[in-house]
N, C-alpha and C positions, 0 to 999 in steps of 0.2 A: 528486429532485436536479434541476438546471441541468443543460443542456448542459456547462457549464463546470466544472460540481463536477470533485474524486477525490479519490482517495485518495492518497497517496505512502507510499512502505513503504523506511525506510532501514532499516541495520546497526546494530549499537549502536557503531562507531565515527564513526555518522553519513552512511555513504556511500549513496548515494538506490541501491535494489534494484531499484524499480518504481513505476511509475504505474500506476494502476488506473481506469477509465472506471466510472462506474456503469450498470446496463444502466436500461431503461423505469423499473422497480419501486425503483431508486435503491439497488438493490442489488449492488456492486463485491468481487469472488472473485478467491483468488489465490489461485493453481495451485502455490505454492512455488518458480517459475522467477526469474529475473532478465526484463527488457528484452529480454536475445539471447535465451533459451530455454533455460540453463543451470540445472539444479535448485542450488536456495542450499542450505548447510548446514546442518544441525540448529540449534536455537539461538533468542538471542531476537532480536524485531526491533519496531521501532517504526513505526505508521502516525500521520499525520497527515490528516486531515482538513479540504479546504480548498474554502470557496465563495465565490466574486465573487473571489477570490484574497485573501483572509482565512484563515486556520486557525481553524476552529471545534471542531474535536477532536482529541484525540491520545489512544493508548494503545500497549500491547504487543500481539504477537502470541508464543508461544511452538509453534515450528516441531518436532515430532522426525519425524527418519528412522530 
């Protein structure tokens, strides 16, 4: 992944929870926290992979607490 690539995480209501930047291997890890560092509640979240300003992938993440 390039330096401008990112993964955006959203709630089911479409609110952005966090933006993740991939590491040197192209891996983005989410620790279950918001951009402000608060733990999110368990549930279903969506992610969008963005490359060069365009959505190139999306999916769901189930988070158990």
